[in-house]
N, C-alpha and C positions, 0 to 999 in steps of 0.2 A: 624424806631424803629425795624424793623425786617430785618435781613440781611444775610450775606453771607459767609460762608466758613465752615461750620459745626462744628468747634470747635476751641480750643485755640492752637496756635502754638507759643511756646516760641523760636522757631528757626527762626531767621531772614533770614537764607539762603533759606527759602521756596521760595521766589520769586527772589533770586539771586542778590539782590542789597540792599544797605542800604538807608535809607531816608536821604535827606539833612537836615542840621540843620535848625530848624524853631522855632518860639515861642512855638509850641506844641511839638517839638521834639528836645530839646536842646542837642547839642553835640552828636547826633545820639544815644541817649539813647533809650531804648525800647519804642515803640509807639503802641498803640492799635488802630487798624482800625476796625470800626464796619460796617458791612453790615446789618444785623439786629441782629440776634443772632449768627452771625458767626464771628469768631475772627481771626485776624492775628496780632501777636505782632512782631513789627519790631525792629531791633537793629543792633549791629555790626555783621559783617560776619566773624570775624577773630577767632571764637571759636565755638565749638560744643554746644550741648544742654544737658549737664549732669543732669541739674535739673529735666528734665522730665524723665530721666532714674530712678530717685529715686521714682517718683510718679507712673509711669507705666513702669517698667523695660521690656526691649526687648532684643533680641539677638544681636542687634547692637545699636549704639548711634543714637537715633531718637528723633524727637520732637513729639508734640501732634498728629499731623495729617500729617506728611510728610514722603514720601518714599525716599526722596533725602536729604542728609545732607552734610554740608561742614566740612571738617576736620579742626582741629585747625591750621594747617599749610597752609591753603588755601590762605592766603594773603587777599588782599582787597576784591576780588570777591569770594574767597572761591573755593574749589575744590569739585565738586559734586560727591558723591558716588553713588553706584548702588542702586536698589530698596531694601527695607528692606525684609529680608527673613522671619522674624517672627514678626508680629505686637504686639505680647504679650498680656498683660492684657487689654490694651486699646482697642484692636480689639474685645474684648469680652464684656467688661463692657459697653462701650458706645453704641454699637448696641443693646444690650439687653435692656438698659434703654429706648432708642428711640422706640424700638418695643413695650415695655410695655406701654409707653405713647400712642403710636399709637393705640394699641388694646383697651385700656380703653377709650381714647378720641373718637375714631371712633365709638365704640359701643354706648357710652352714647349720643353723639351728634346726631347720626342717630336715636336713639330712640326719642330724643326731636323733631327732624324734623317730624318723623312719627306721633306722637301723635298730634302735632299742625295741621298738614295737614289732618289727619284722622278724628278728632272729631271737628265738627263745634262749639261745646261748648268751645273749646280751642282757637278759632280764635278771640282773643281780641287784642286791640291796643298794649298792653305791650308784648303779646306773639308773635306778628308780628316782633317786634324788637329782641326778644329772638330767633325766627326762623332764622333770618339773622345772628345773632351771632353764632348759631349752624352750619349754612352752612359754614361760614368762618372757623370755627374750623375743620370741616370735610375736607375742601380743604387743610388745613395745614396738617392734619393727613395723607392724601394721599401722601404727599411728604416725610414723615418721613422714610419710608422704603428705599428710595433712599439715604437719608442722612446716615442711618444706614449702608448701603452697603459701602458708601464711607469711613466711619470710620473703617469698617472691613477690607477692602482691601487697604486702604491708598491711593486711587486714585479714580477719577470719571470715571466710565466706560460707562456712558450713553449718552455721546455726548453733544455738546454745547446747542442744542435746549432744551433738558430736564433740563439742568443746569439753563438756563434762566427762564424756566417755574417754576421749583421748588422754585428758589429764589424769583421770583415775587409773587407766591402764599404765600410764607412766609411773605413777606412784606405786602401784601394785608390783610392777617389775622390780623396782628398786628394793622394796621390802622383801619380796619373795626371794630375790637373789641372795641377799645377805642372810636371810633366815635359812635358806637351803644350804648355804655354805656352812652355817653354824651347825645344823643337824648333821651334815656330812663330817664335820670335824669331831662332833661327839661320837658318831659312829666309828670313826678311825680310832678314837680314844678307847672305846669299848673293845674293838677288835684286837688292839695291841696290848692294852693293859689288863683287860678282864676278858680274855677269849672264851673261857669256859662258862663263867657265870652269865655272860651276855649272849650266849648262843640262842636262848629262847626269845630274845628281843631283836636280834639281828636277822630278821626274816622279811621276805617281800611284803607279807600282809601288814606287819608293823610299819614298814617303810611307807606303805600306801597311806596308812592312818596318819603317820607323822606328816606326810606331804599334804594331806587334806587339812590338817591343823595349821600348817604353814600358810596355805592359801586363805583360810578363814581369818587368821590373825593379820595377814597382810591386807586383806580387805578392810578389816576393822581399823587398822592403822591409817588407811587411805581415806577414811570417811571425811576428814577436813577438805580433801580435794573434791569429793562428791558434793559437799555442801557449798563450798565457796568458789569453785571454778565457774566462770561465767565470761560473757563477752563484755569488755570494758566499754562503758558509755563514752562517746566522743573519740574513742581510739579504735574501736571495732576490732580489737585483738582478744584472743583467748588468754585469760590470765586469772589470777586469784583476786577476788574482790573482798578484802577484809572489812569487817565493821569497825566502827570507832571504838577505841583509839587504834588507828591503823598501825602505828609504829609498834605498839605493844603486842598486837596480834602477830605481826610479822616476826618479831623477835622470839616470841614464844614458839612459833611454828619452826623456826630455824633450830632452836634448842631441842624441841620435841623430835624432829626428824633426825637430828645429829646424834642425840643420845640413844633413842630407842631404835633408830634405823641404821646406825653405823657403829658408833663407838662402843655401845653396850654389847651388841653381838660380837664385835671384834675382840673385846675383852674375853668373852667366853671362848672364842676360837684360839686366842693366844694361850689361854690357860690349858686348853685341851692338848695343844702341841707341846707345851712346857712339861706337862705330866707325862706325855709319851716319851719325851727325851729323858726325863728323870728315870722313868721305869726301865727304858732300854739300857741306859748307862749303868743303872744299879744292878740289874740282874740278867740283862740280855733276854732275847726271845728264844725260849727253849723248845724249838720246833725244828723240823727238817729244813734243809737248805733251800729246797724248792719253794716251800711255803714262806720262808723268810724273805726270799727274793721277791715273791709275789706281793707280800705285804709292803715291802719297801717301795715297789713300783706304784701300788695303789696310793699309799700315803704320800709319796712324792708328787703324784699327779694332783691330789687334792690340795696339797700345800702350794703348789705352783698356781693353781686356779685361784686360791685365796689371795696369794701375793699379787697377782695381776689385778684382781678386783680392788684390792687396797690401793695399788698404784694408780688405778683409773679414777677412784673415788675420793681418795684422801685430799688431793689438791682442792677439789670442789668444796669439801666441808671445811677445810682450813680457811679458805677465803671467806666463807660465810661466817665462821666463828670469829675470825679476826675483825670482820666488818661490824660485829656487834660491839667491839671495844674501841676501835679507832675508825676514823673516816678514811676510806680508801680514795685515792686521788682520781679526779675525773680527767684522765689522759688517754690518748690512743693506746698507749702501752697497757694501761689497766683494762681498757675495753677488750683489747686483744687477748689478755690473760683470761678474762671472764669467758670470752668466746671459746678459748682453747680448752678450759677445764670442762665446759659443758659438752663439747664435742667428744672429749676424752671419756667422759662418763657414759655417753651413748656407745662409743667404740668398744667398751668392755663387752657389750653383747655380741660383738663380732669375734672376740678373742677366744672364747671358750671352745668352740668347735675346732679351731686350729690347735689349741693345746691338747685336746683329746687325741687328735690325729698324731701329734708328735710324741705324746707320752704314753699312749695305750696301744699295744700291739693289736688287740682285738678291735678297737675302734678304727685303727688305721686300715686293717684288713677288711673290715666291714665297709668302710667308705670306698675302698678300691673295688670291692665286689659290686656294690650298688652302681658305681660309676664305670663299671666294665673294664677296670684297669687290671684286675687280678681276682681270681677266685680263691675262696678259702679264707680261713681265719688265722690270725697269729696265735702262737702258743706260749710265748715267753712269759706273759703275765697271767697265765691260766692257773687257777687254784681250784681243785676239786672240792674243797670244803666250803666254798661260798654258796649260801642258800640262794636258790633262784626258782622261778616259776617253772613247773614241770608238766604242764598240760600237753606239751608237744611230745608225741610218742617217739619222734625221731631222736630225742635226747634221753631215752629211757636209761641207757647205760650211765650217762653222766649223772642223772638223777639218783640212781642207785648208789653211785660212788659217793655223792654228796651225803646221802642218808647214812651210809656206812661210816663216813668220816665223823658225822655228828654223833653217832652212836658210840664211837670210840673216844669222844671227848676232845677231838682235835680242834685247833683254832680255826675260826671262820674268818675268811678274808674276802675282799671283793675281787672279782675277776673282771678285768676290763679288756 
């Protein structure tokens, strides 16, 4: 679900060859190969790319992210021209947007990591998953300056090792994000539907083990990026280099990332919240009003985070899935749409800290305390029954209260 080449190229000459005809690429029509959020649209090589000149005009005829283009008289293989002398608007707009996303995302997610690690009061089961989500987003943000540079200069100047590293981090971010949201949704299901039976599982230690498993599985899922990410010969950009048959490999990768890295986990998430709704409507939550209010707030926050994630990622996967069945038009509007959904997927990494601040009183008050706006914590979404790390002696009373609640068989909920 996260991939490789930093943007859209409507110029099939980028890799110097056309794809063979296949069920996914009939008649060598344009074909979208996805590495995660990196795009290369393949097609015939017997013409230049004027449609991209309309969208991002440059001093020469160039595609979205290529410094080498084939002339219309290049024949089957095309004639490669020299490097582009002026990258034009594309070299300014794309890097600026990447760096803007990087700045906001890096600052916001670093703040989330700090407050969860700094304040023992924030070390809850739900917040452990949020911590891992923020770490994944920070790793992604660290790679965006490299991608911005590639967009600015139209080639990858950092060598194959960094290419592989940046692409792998991009993939790990996407997989870790959806898997963390899946685990958080399962945790919400256990807290609401099976509060007593799940008490032994909803503990910080178990949350840490689950998070470690998420990272390990995400790395396993990202192995194709480790293996096939490389600098493209003749184009000098960081992208996925599929073996032959290129079209089949690209299609399989799109299906692989879409099913295992988005739609599959999304199905589990939807099932969890469906069961929560059924349970609540059927019997209600038989606990005190304070605990009920706390659970509603925590569940609402997780639901909103999931919905924003889906809103940012669903267009990206829809376009890729649709492109497996039909040929998407090579037009400025299509290129703009490709660019928009890629930026939108990256922007999701900026959204989560904002959501925590709006939806969680404790996160909001912790942010204010760190930023010297206000001291103290919020209390509206506090729940004494939430298991948390109790090594800090300053929270001894809260720890004893949590243990007492567990002993009485009360429902455990996350306190944010």
